[in-house]
PDB file of N, CA, C and O in Angstrom, chain B, residues numbered from 101:
ATOM      1  N   MET B 101     -79.451 -18.490-109.040  1.00  0.00           N
ATOM      2  CA  MET B 101     -79.308 -18.676-110.477  1.00  0.00           C
ATOM      3  C   MET B 101     -80.380 -19.650-110.966  1.00  0.00           C
ATOM      4  O   MET B 101     -80.633 -20.675-110.333  1.00  0.00           O
ATOM      5  N   GLN B 102     -80.999 -19.325-112.085  1.00  0.00           N
ATOM      6  CA  GLN B 102     -82.037 -20.165-112.673  1.00  0.00           C
ATOM      7  C   GLN B 102     -81.397 -21.343-113.398  1.00  0.00           C
ATOM      8  O   GLN B 102     -80.258 -21.260-113.859  1.00  0.00           O
ATOM      9  N   ASP B 103     -82.146 -22.441-113.493  1.00  0.00           N
ATOM     10  CA  ASP B 103     -81.613 -23.583-114.236  1.00  0.00           C
ATOM     11  C   ASP B 103     -81.915 -23.449-115.723  1.00  0.00           C
ATOM     12  O   ASP B 103     -82.664 -22.563-116.135  1.00  0.00           O
ATOM     13  N   ALA B 104     -81.331 -24.328-116.521  1.00  0.00           N
ATOM     14  CA  ALA B 104     -81.451 -24.255-117.978  1.00  0.00           C
ATOM     15  C   ALA B 104     -82.897 -24.353-118.441  1.00  0.00           C
ATOM     16  O   ALA B 104     -83.275 -23.711-119.420  1.00  0.00           O
ATOM     17  N   SER B 105     -83.709 -25.147-117.754  1.00  0.00           N
ATOM     18  CA  SER B 105     -85.100 -25.303-118.199  1.00  0.00           C
ATOM     19  C   SER B 105     -85.872 -23.995-118.081  1.00  0.00           C
ATOM     20  O   SER B 105     -86.778 -23.744-118.876  1.00  0.00           O
ATOM     21  N   PHE B 106     -85.533 -23.161-117.111  1.00  0.00           N
ATOM     22  CA  PHE B 106     -86.166 -21.849-116.988  1.00  0.00           C
ATOM     23  C   PHE B 106     -85.883 -21.012-118.235  1.00  0.00           C
ATOM     24  O   PHE B 106     -86.800 -20.433-118.817  1.00  0.00           O
ATOM     25  N   TYR B 107     -84.615 -20.948-118.643  1.00  0.00           N
ATOM     26  CA  TYR B 107     -84.234 -20.142-119.800  1.00  0.00           C
ATOM     27  C   TYR B 107     -84.774 -20.724-121.101  1.00  0.00           C
ATOM     28  O   TYR B 107     -85.106 -19.980-122.025  1.00  0.00           O
ATOM     29  N   GLN B 108     -84.862 -22.039-121.179  1.00  0.00           N
ATOM     30  CA  GLN B 108     -85.459 -22.657-122.359  1.00  0.00           C
ATOM     31  C   GLN B 108     -86.932 -22.267-122.460  1.00  0.00           C
ATOM     32  O   GLN B 108     -87.416 -21.925-123.539  1.00  0.00           O
ATOM     33  N   GLY B 109     -87.632 -22.319-121.349  1.00  0.00           N
ATOM     34  CA  GLY B 109     -89.039 -21.929-121.329  1.00  0.00           C
ATOM     35  C   GLY B 109     -89.228 -20.456-121.653  1.00  0.00           C
ATOM     36  O   GLY B 109     -90.164 -20.083-122.360  1.00  0.00           O
ATOM     37  N   LEU B 110     -88.346 -19.632-121.137  1.00  0.00           N
ATOM     38  CA  LEU B 110     -88.403 -18.204-121.418  1.00  0.00           C
ATOM     39  C   LEU B 110     -88.198 -17.951-122.911  1.00  0.00           C
ATOM     40  O   LEU B 110     -88.910 -17.144-123.510  1.00  0.00           O
ATOM     41  N   CYS B 111     -87.233 -18.635-123.504  1.00  0.00           N
ATOM     42  CA  CYS B 111     -86.942 -18.495-124.928  1.00  0.00           C
ATOM     43  C   CYS B 111     -88.162 -18.896-125.760  1.00  0.00           C
ATOM     44  O   CYS B 111     -88.561 -18.174-126.673  1.00  0.00           O
ATOM     45  N   VAL B 112     -88.744 -20.035-125.444  1.00  0.00           N
ATOM     46  CA  VAL B 112     -89.928 -20.501-126.171  1.00  0.00           C
ATOM     47  C   VAL B 112     -91.077 -19.518-125.996  1.00  0.00           C
ATOM     48  O   VAL B 112     -91.793 -19.227-126.954  1.00  0.00           O
ATOM     49  N   GLY B 113     -91.259 -19.009-124.794  1.00  0.00           N
ATOM     50  CA  GLY B 113     -92.329 -18.051-124.534  1.00  0.00           C
ATOM     51  C   GLY B 113     -92.173 -16.774-125.349  1.00  0.00           C
ATOM     52  O   GLY B 113     -93.154 -16.245-125.872  1.00  0.00           O
ATOM     53  N   ILE B 114     -90.949 -16.281-125.456  1.00  0.00           N
ATOM     54  CA  ILE B 114     -90.704 -15.070-126.248  1.00  0.00           C
ATOM     55  C   ILE B 114     -90.974 -15.343-127.725  1.00  0.00           C
ATOM     56  O   ILE B 114     -91.580 -14.520-128.411  1.00  0.00           O
ATOM     57  N   ILE B 115     -90.529 -16.492-128.212  1.00  0.00           N
ATOM     58  CA  ILE B 115     -90.765 -16.838-129.613  1.00  0.00           C
ATOM     59  C   ILE B 115     -92.260 -16.931-129.898  1.00  0.00           C
ATOM     60  O   ILE B 115     -92.744 -16.363-130.877  1.00  0.00           O
ATOM     61  N   MET B 116     -92.986 -17.642-129.051  1.00  0.00           N
ATOM     62  CA  MET B 116     -94.424 -17.808-129.279  1.00  0.00           C
ATOM     63  C   MET B 116     -95.166 -16.483-129.131  1.00  0.00           C
ATOM     64  O   MET B 116     -96.125 -16.227-129.860  1.00  0.00           O
ATOM     65  N   GLY B 117     -94.734 -15.642-128.198  1.00  0.00           N
ATOM     66  CA  GLY B 117     -95.371 -14.344-128.018  1.00  0.00           C
ATOM     67  C   GLY B 117     -95.142 -13.424-129.211  1.00  0.00           C
ATOM     68  O   GLY B 117     -96.068 -12.758-129.675  1.00  0.00           O
ATOM     69  N   ALA B 118     -93.910 -13.388-129.705  1.00  0.00           N
ATOM     70  CA  ALA B 118     -93.609 -12.553-130.872  1.00  0.00           C
ATOM     71  C   ALA B 118     -94.391 -13.040-132.087  1.00  0.00           C
ATOM     72  O   ALA B 118     -94.932 -12.243-132.853  1.00  0.00           O
ATOM     73  N   GLU B 119     -94.441 -14.347-132.250  1.00  0.00           N
ATOM     74  CA  GLU B 119     -95.186 -14.911-133.386  1.00  0.00           C
ATOM     75  C   GLU B 119     -96.675 -14.613-133.265  1.00  0.00           C
ATOM     76  O   GLU B 119     -97.310 -14.213-134.240  1.00  0.00           O
ATOM     77  N   ASP B 120     -97.221 -14.801-132.101  1.00  0.00           N
ATOM     78  CA  ASP B 120     -98.650 -14.576-131.896  1.00  0.00           C
ATOM     79  C   ASP B 120     -99.006 -13.119-132.162  1.00  0.00           C
ATOM     80  O   ASP B 120    -100.001 -12.836-132.829  1.00  0.00           O
ATOM     81  N   ASN B 121     -98.214 -12.209-131.654  1.00  0.00           N
ATOM     82  CA  ASN B 121     -98.466 -10.792-131.850  1.00  0.00           C
ATOM     83  C   ASN B 121     -98.368 -10.413-133.327  1.00  0.00           C
ATOM     84  O   ASN B 121     -99.224  -9.690-133.837  1.00  0.00           O
ATOM     85  N   ALA B 122     -97.339 -10.891-134.011  1.00  0.00           N
ATOM     86  CA  ALA B 122     -97.139 -10.545-135.422  1.00  0.00           C
ATOM     87  C   ALA B 122     -98.139 -11.245-136.334  1.00  0.00           C
ATOM     88  O   ALA B 122     -98.422 -10.758-137.428  1.00  0.00           O
ATOM     89  N   HIS B 123     -98.669 -12.369-135.900  1.00  0.00           N
ATOM     90  CA  HIS B 123     -99.655 -13.095-136.703  1.00  0.00           C
ATOM     91  C   HIS B 123    -100.916 -12.243-136.901  1.00  0.00           C
ATOM     92  O   HIS B 123    -101.504 -12.235-137.982  1.00  0.00           O
ATOM     93  N   TYR B 124    -101.317 -11.538-135.860  1.00  0.00           N
ATOM     94  CA  TYR B 124    -102.526 -10.705-135.960  1.00  0.00           C
ATOM     95  C   TYR B 124    -102.329  -9.532-136.916  1.00  0.00           C
ATOM     96  O   TYR B 124    -103.287  -9.051-137.522  1.00  0.00           O
ATOM     97  N   ASP B 125    -101.101  -9.081-137.047  1.00  0.00           N
ATOM     98  CA  ASP B 125    -100.784  -8.002-137.995  1.00  0.00           C
ATOM     99  C   ASP B 125    -100.478  -8.539-139.388  1.00  0.00           C
ATOM    100  O   ASP B 125    -100.149  -7.775-140.295  1.00  0.00           O
ATOM    101  N   LYS B 126    -100.587  -9.852-139.554  1.00  0.00           N
ATOM    102  CA  LYS B 126    -100.302 -10.526-140.835  1.00  0.00           C
ATOM    103  C   LYS B 126     -98.871 -10.278-141.297  1.00  0.00           C
ATOM    104  O   LYS B 126     -98.625 -10.010-142.473  1.00  0.00           O
ATOM    105  N   LYS B 127     -97.928 -10.370-140.355  1.00  0.00           N
ATOM    106  CA  LYS B 127     -96.522 -10.197-140.690  1.00  0.00           C
ATOM    107  C   LYS B 127     -95.760 -11.516-140.678  1.00  0.00           C
ATOM    108  O   LYS B 127     -94.823 -11.698-141.455  1.00  0.00           O
ATOM    109  N   ILE B 128     -96.156 -12.437-139.804  1.00  0.00           N
ATOM    110  CA  ILE B 128     -95.512 -13.746-139.699  1.00  0.00           C
ATOM    111  C   ILE B 128     -96.575 -14.810-139.892  1.00  0.00           C
ATOM    112  O   ILE B 128     -97.601 -14.805-139.212  1.00  0.00           O
ATOM    113  N   CYS B 129     -96.326 -15.723-140.822  1.00  0.00           N
ATOM    114  CA  CYS B 129     -97.270 -16.814-141.114  1.00  0.00           C
ATOM    115  C   CYS B 129     -96.516 -18.135-141.128  1.00  0.00           C
ATOM    116  O   CYS B 129     -96.108 -18.616-142.185  1.00  0.00           O
ATOM    117  N   VAL B 130     -96.336 -18.714-139.955  1.00  0.00           N
ATOM    118  CA  VAL B 130     -95.632 -19.990-139.837  1.00  0.00           C
ATOM    119  C   VAL B 130     -96.549 -21.098-140.336  1.00  0.00           C
ATOM    120  O   VAL B 130     -97.702 -21.177-139.913  1.00  0.00           O
ATOM    121  N   PRO B 131     -96.059 -21.955-141.227  1.00  0.00           N
ATOM    122  CA  PRO B 131     -96.891 -23.070-141.710  1.00  0.00           C
ATOM    123  C   PRO B 131     -97.344 -23.960-140.553  1.00  0.00           C
ATOM    124  O   PRO B 131     -96.626 -24.123-139.566  1.00  0.00           O
ATOM    125  N   ASN B 132     -98.520 -24.524-140.683  1.00  0.00           N
ATOM    126  CA  ASN B 132     -99.102 -25.352-139.624  1.00  0.00           C
ATOM    127  C   ASN B 132     -98.257 -26.570-139.255  1.00  0.00           C
ATOM    128  O   ASN B 132     -98.343 -27.066-138.132  1.00  0.00           O
ATOM    129  N   ASN B 133     -97.447 -27.050-140.188  1.00  0.00           N
ATOM    130  CA  ASN B 133     -96.664 -28.253-139.906  1.00  0.00           C
ATOM    131  C   ASN B 133     -95.332 -27.969-139.206  1.00  0.00           C
ATOM    132  O   ASN B 133     -94.546 -28.891-138.990  1.00  0.00           O
ATOM    133  N   MET B 134     -95.070 -26.723-138.853  1.00  0.00           N
ATOM    134  CA  MET B 134     -93.832 -26.366-138.165  1.00  0.00           C
ATOM    135  C   MET B 134     -94.031 -26.448-136.660  1.00  0.00           C
ATOM    136  O   MET B 134     -94.975 -25.878-136.112  1.00  0.00           O
ATOM    137  N   GLY B 135     -93.132 -27.162-136.004  1.00  0.00           N
ATOM    138  CA  GLY B 135     -93.203 -27.303-134.548  1.00  0.00           C
ATOM    139  C   GLY B 135     -92.317 -26.294-133.848  1.00  0.00           C
ATOM    140  O   GLY B 135     -91.671 -25.466-134.492  1.00  0.00           O
ATOM    141  N   ILE B 136     -92.288 -26.365-132.532  1.00  0.00           N
ATOM    142  CA  ILE B 136     -91.485 -25.428-131.752  1.00  0.00           C
ATOM    143  C   ILE B 136     -89.996 -25.615-132.042  1.00  0.00           C
ATOM    144  O   ILE B 136     -89.242 -24.642-132.037  1.00  0.00           O
ATOM    145  N   LYS B 137     -89.567 -26.844-132.292  1.00  0.00           N
ATOM    146  CA  LYS B 137     -88.148 -27.060-132.607  1.00  0.00           C
ATOM    147  C   LYS B 137     -87.771 -26.365-133.912  1.00  0.00           C
ATOM    148  O   LYS B 137     -86.667 -25.835-134.039  1.00  0.00           O
ATOM    149  N   ASP B 138     -88.683 -26.366-134.878  1.00  0.00           N
ATOM    150  CA  ASP B 138     -88.430 -25.652-136.137  1.00  0.00           C
ATOM    151  C   ASP B 138     -88.264 -24.162-135.874  1.00  0.00           C
ATOM    152  O   ASP B 138     -87.357 -23.523-136.410  1.00  0.00           O
ATOM    153  N   ARG B 139     -89.132 -23.625-135.060  1.00  0.00           N
ATOM    154  CA  ARG B 139     -89.058 -22.204-134.721  1.00  0.00           C
ATOM    155  C   ARG B 139     -87.749 -21.887-133.991  1.00  0.00           C
ATOM    156  O   ARG B 139     -87.074 -20.905-134.301  1.00  0.00           O
ATOM    157  N   LEU B 140     -87.405 -22.729-133.027  1.00  0.00           N
ATOM    158  CA  LEU B 140     -86.173 -22.525-132.268  1.00  0.00           C
ATOM    159  C   LEU B 140     -84.944 -22.541-133.180  1.00  0.00           C
ATOM    160  O   LEU B 140     -84.040 -21.723-133.009  1.00  0.00           O
ATOM    161  N   MET B 141     -84.904 -23.450-134.134  1.00  0.00           N
ATOM    162  CA  MET B 141     -83.760 -23.539-135.037  1.00  0.00           C
ATOM    163  C   MET B 141     -83.670 -22.315-135.950  1.00  0.00           C
ATOM    164  O   MET B 141     -82.577 -21.822-136.230  1.00  0.00           O
ATOM    165  N   VAL B 142     -84.816 -21.830-136.410  1.00  0.00           N
ATOM    166  CA  VAL B 142     -84.825 -20.629-137.247  1.00  0.00           C
ATOM    167  C   VAL B 142     -84.266 -19.451-136.455  1.00  0.00           C
ATOM    168  O   VAL B 142     -83.433 -18.698-136.958  1.00  0.00           O
ATOM    169  N   VAL B 143     -84.722 -19.296-135.230  1.00  0.00           N
ATOM    170  CA  VAL B 143     -84.249 -18.189-134.391  1.00  0.00           C
ATOM    171  C   VAL B 143     -82.768 -18.364-134.074  1.00  0.00           C
ATOM    172  O   VAL B 143     -81.997 -17.411-134.193  1.00  0.00           O
ATOM    173  N   LYS B 144     -82.361 -19.557-133.675  1.00  0.00           N
ATOM    174  CA  LYS B 144     -80.953 -19.807-133.350  1.00  0.00           C
ATOM    175  C   LYS B 144     -80.050 -19.511-134.542  1.00  0.00           C
ATOM    176  O   LYS B 144     -79.029 -18.838-134.401  1.00  0.00           O
ATOM    177  N   ASN B 145     -80.422 -20.011-135.705  1.00  0.00           N
ATOM    178  CA  ASN B 145     -79.606 -19.787-136.898  1.00  0.00           C
ATOM    179  C   ASN B 145     -79.517 -18.301-137.244  1.00  0.00           C
ATOM    180  O   ASN B 145     -78.464 -17.813-137.652  1.00  0.00           O
ATOM    181  N   TYR B 146     -80.623 -17.594-137.079  1.00  0.00           N
ATOM    182  CA  TYR B 146     -80.628 -16.158-137.357  1.00  0.00           C
ATOM    183  C   TYR B 146     -79.734 -15.417-136.354  1.00  0.00           C
ATOM    184  O   TYR B 146     -78.901 -14.597-136.741  1.00  0.00           O
ATOM    185  N   VAL B 147     -79.913 -15.711-135.081  1.00  0.00           N
ATOM    186  CA  VAL B 147     -79.138 -15.035-134.034  1.00  0.00           C
ATOM    187  C   VAL B 147     -77.642 -15.288-134.233  1.00  0.00           C
ATOM    188  O   VAL B 147     -76.826 -14.389-134.029  1.00  0.00           O
ATOM    189  N   ASP B 148     -77.286 -16.504-134.628  1.00  0.00           N
ATOM    190  CA  ASP B 148     -75.879 -16.833-134.860  1.00  0.00           C
ATOM    191  C   ASP B 148     -75.249 -15.965-135.944  1.00  0.00           C
ATOM    192  O   ASP B 148     -74.032 -15.777-135.959  1.00  0.00           O
ATOM    193  N   THR B 149     -76.070 -15.435-136.853  1.00  0.00           N
ATOM    194  CA  THR B 149     -75.537 -14.601-137.948  1.00  0.00           C
ATOM    195  C   THR B 149     -75.590 -13.104-137.624  1.00  0.00           C
ATOM    196  O   THR B 149     -75.259 -12.277-138.474  1.00  0.00           O
ATOM    197  N   GLN B 150     -76.000 -12.756-136.410  1.00  0.00           N
ATOM    198  CA  GLN B 150     -76.192 -11.350-136.041  1.00  0.00           C
ATOM    199  C   GLN B 150     -75.371 -10.945-134.808  1.00  0.00           C
ATOM    200  O   GLN B 150     -75.941 -10.399-133.863  1.00  0.00           O
ATOM    201  N   PRO B 151     -74.077 -11.189-134.785  1.00  0.00           N
ATOM    202  CA  PRO B 151     -73.299 -10.893-133.568  1.00  0.00           C
ATOM    203  C   PRO B 151     -73.325  -9.420-133.154  1.00  0.00           C
ATOM    204  O   PRO B 151     -73.204  -9.116-131.968  1.00  0.00           O
ATOM    205  N   LYS B 152     -73.479  -8.518-134.097  1.00  0.00           N
ATOM    206  CA  LYS B 152     -73.487  -7.089-133.764  1.00  0.00           C
ATOM    207  C   LYS B 152     -74.787  -6.652-133.106  1.00  0.00           C
ATOM    208  O   LYS B 152     -74.879  -5.536-132.594  1.00  0.00           O
ATOM    209  N   ARG B 153     -75.791  -7.522-133.114  1.00  0.00           N
ATOM    210  CA  ARG B 153     -77.095  -7.154-132.553  1.00  0.00           C
ATOM    211  C   ARG B 153     -77.344  -7.752-131.164  1.00  0.00           C
ATOM    212  O   ARG B 153     -78.467  -7.690-130.662  1.00  0.00           O
ATOM    213  N   MET B 154     -76.326  -8.323-130.546  1.00  0.00           N
ATOM    214  CA  MET B 154     -76.512  -9.016-129.276  1.00  0.00           C
ATOM    215  C   MET B 154     -76.918  -8.106-128.125  1.00  0.00           C
ATOM    216  O   MET B 154     -77.366  -8.596-127.088  1.00  0.00           O
ATOM    217  N   SER B 155     -76.773  -6.806-128.281  1.00  0.00           N
ATOM    218  CA  SER B 155     -77.190  -5.890-127.215  1.00  0.00           C
ATOM    219  C   SER B 155     -78.667  -5.509-127.352  1.00  0.00           C
ATOM    220  O   SER B 155     -79.222  -4.853-126.470  1.00  0.00           O
ATOM    221  N   GLU B 156     -79.298  -5.914-128.447  1.00  0.00           N
ATOM    222  CA  GLU B 156     -80.716  -5.605-128.667  1.00  0.00           C
ATOM    223  C   GLU B 156     -81.609  -6.565-127.887  1.00  0.00           C
ATOM    224  O   GLU B 156     -81.164  -7.613-127.420  1.00  0.00           O
ATOM    225  N   ALA B 157     -82.854  -6.189-127.759  1.00  0.00           N
ATOM    226  CA  ALA B 157     -83.832  -7.051-127.097  1.00  0.00           C
ATOM    227  C   ALA B 157     -83.991  -8.350-127.889  1.00  0.00           C
ATOM    228  O   ALA B 157     -84.069  -8.332-129.117  1.00  0.00           O
ATOM    229  N   TYR B 158     -84.038  -9.466-127.179  1.00  0.00           N
ATOM    230  CA  TYR B 158     -84.166 -10.774-127.815  1.00  0.00           C
ATOM    231  C   TYR B 158     -85.430 -10.848-128.676  1.00  0.00           C
ATOM    232  O   TYR B 158     -85.403 -11.430-129.760  1.00  0.00           O
ATOM    233  N   ALA B 159     -86.518 -10.273-128.211  1.00  0.00           N
ATOM    234  CA  ALA B 159     -87.778 -10.320-128.966  1.00  0.00           C
ATOM    235  C   ALA B 159     -87.630  -9.658-130.335  1.00  0.00           C
ATOM    236  O   ALA B 159     -88.278 -10.076-131.294  1.00  0.00           O
ATOM    237  N   SER B 160     -86.802  -8.651-130.434  1.00  0.00           N
ATOM    238  CA  SER B 160     -86.560  -7.986-131.711  1.00  0.00           C
ATOM    239  C   SER B 160     -85.864  -8.929-132.691  1.00  0.00           C
ATOM    240  O   SER B 160     -86.212  -8.974-133.871  1.00  0.00           O
ATOM    241  N   LEU B 161     -84.892  -9.672-132.201  1.00  0.00           N
ATOM    242  CA  LEU B 161     -84.207 -10.661-133.039  1.00  0.00           C
ATOM    243  C   LEU B 161     -85.159 -11.785-133.439  1.00  0.00           C
ATOM    244  O   LEU B 161     -85.144 -12.246-134.580  1.00  0.00           O
ATOM    245  N   VAL B 162     -85.973 -12.214-132.503  1.00  0.00           N
ATOM    246  CA  VAL B 162     -86.952 -13.280-132.784  1.00  0.00           C
ATOM    247  C   VAL B 162     -87.895 -12.827-133.894  1.00  0.00           C
ATOM    248  O   VAL B 162     -88.120 -13.556-134.860  1.00  0.00           O
ATOM    249  N   PHE B 163     -88.437 -11.638-133.756  1.00  0.00           N
ATOM    250  CA  PHE B 163     -89.352 -11.116-134.775  1.00  0.00           C
ATOM    251  C   PHE B 163     -88.683 -11.104-136.146  1.00  0.00           C
ATOM    252  O   PHE B 163     -89.253 -11.583-137.126  1.00  0.00           O
ATOM    253  N   ASP B 164     -87.483 -10.560-136.209  1.00  0.00           N
ATOM    254  CA  ASP B 164     -86.779 -10.467-137.490  1.00  0.00           C
ATOM    255  C   ASP B 164     -86.498 -11.851-138.078  1.00  0.00           C
ATOM    256  O   ASP B 164     -86.617 -12.047-139.287  1.00  0.00           O
ATOM    257  N   ALA B 165     -86.132 -12.796-137.237  1.00  0.00           N
ATOM    258  CA  ALA B 165     -85.863 -14.162-137.713  1.00  0.00           C
ATOM    259  C   ALA B 165     -87.114 -14.800-138.297  1.00  0.00           C
ATOM    260  O   ALA B 165     -87.074 -15.392-139.376  1.00  0.00           O
ATOM    261  N   LEU B 166     -88.221 -14.676-137.580  1.00  0.00           N
ATOM    262  CA  LEU B 166     -89.458 -15.319-138.023  1.00  0.00           C
ATOM    263  C   LEU B 166     -90.047 -14.648-139.260  1.00  0.00           C
ATOM    264  O   LEU B 166     -90.530 -15.333-140.162  1.00  0.00           O
ATOM    265  N   VAL B 167     -90.015 -13.337-139.313  1.00  0.00           N
ATOM    266  CA  VAL B 167     -90.579 -12.638-140.460  1.00  0.00           C
ATOM    267  C   VAL B 167     -89.722 -12.861-141.709  1.00  0.00           C
ATOM    268  O   VAL B 167     -90.243 -12.877-142.824  1.00  0.00           O
ATOM    269  N   GLN B 168     -88.423 -13.033-141.526  1.00  0.00           N
ATOM    270  CA  GLN B 168     -87.554 -13.323-142.665  1.00  0.00           C
ATOM    271  C   GLN B 168     -87.827 -14.725-143.201  1.00  0.00           C
ATOM    272  O   GLN B 168     -87.842 -14.936-144.414  1.00  0.00           O
ATOM    273  N   LYS B 169     -88.045 -15.686-142.297  1.00  0.00           N
ATOM    274  CA  LYS B 169     -88.257 -17.071-142.706  1.00  0.00           C
ATOM    275  C   LYS B 169     -89.683 -17.304-143.200  1.00  0.00           C
ATOM    276  O   LYS B 169     -89.882 -17.975-144.213  1.00  0.00           O
ATOM    277  N   TRP B 170     -90.673 -16.760-142.499  1.00  0.00           N
ATOM    278  CA  TRP B 170     -92.072 -17.039-142.801  1.00  0.00           C
ATOM    279  C   TRP B 170     -92.910 -15.761-142.910  1.00  0.00           C
ATOM    280  O   TRP B 170     -93.821 -15.546-142.111  1.00  0.00           O
ATOM    281  N   PRO B 171     -92.601 -14.910-143.902  1.00  0.00           N
ATOM    282  CA  PRO B 171     -93.442 -13.713-144.058  1.00  0.00           C
ATOM    283  C   PRO B 171     -94.816 -14.112-144.611  1.00  0.00           C
ATOM    284  O   PRO B 171     -94.933 -15.091-145.349  1.00  0.00           O
ATOM    285  N   CYS B 172     -95.816 -13.372-144.260  1.00  0.00           N
ATOM    286  CA  CYS B 172     -97.138 -13.608-144.833  1.00  0.00           C
ATOM    287  C   CYS B 172     -97.133 -13.099-146.276  1.00  0.00           C
ATOM    288  O   CYS B 172     -96.560 -12.050-146.572  1.00  0.00           O
ATOM    289  N   SER B 173     -97.759 -13.833-147.144  1.00  0.00           N
ATOM    290  CA  SER B 173     -97.829 -13.386-148.524  1.00  0.00           C
ATOM    291  C   SER B 173     -98.962 -12.386-148.672  1.00  0.00           C
ATOM    292  O   SER B 173    -100.014 -12.547-148.054  1.00  0.00           O
ATOM    293  N   PRO B 174     -98.762 -11.362-149.475  1.00  0.00           N
ATOM    294  CA  PRO B 174     -99.829 -10.371-149.679  1.00  0.00           C
ATOM    295  C   PRO B 174    -101.034 -11.013-150.355  1.00  0.00           C
ATOM    296  O   PRO B 174    -100.893 -11.898-151.199  1.00  0.00           O
ATOM    297  N   LYS B 175    -102.213 -10.555-149.974  1.00  0.00           N
ATOM    298  CA  LYS B 175    -103.440 -11.123-150.545  1.00  0.00           C
ATOM    299  C   LYS B 175    -104.054 -10.216-151.547  1.00  0.00           C
ATOM    300  O   LYS B 175    -105.092 -10.542-152.122  1.00  0.00           O
TER     301      LYS B 175
END
């Protein structure tokens, strides 16, 4: 069994990967002053409101949480 730090790192990695991928498509634009704890809280709060989606891939929930909170504005 993995320890908690492994899962914390995995969670952060998925969040950063989803954000990085969506940033290139101009879908997620997190302000520069937001840290990893801000991102984690946004994802946690979103996931807490989505109990029916717990069987979905975590990255899908992460993407939806971040794009809802920090969508890129059209130019």
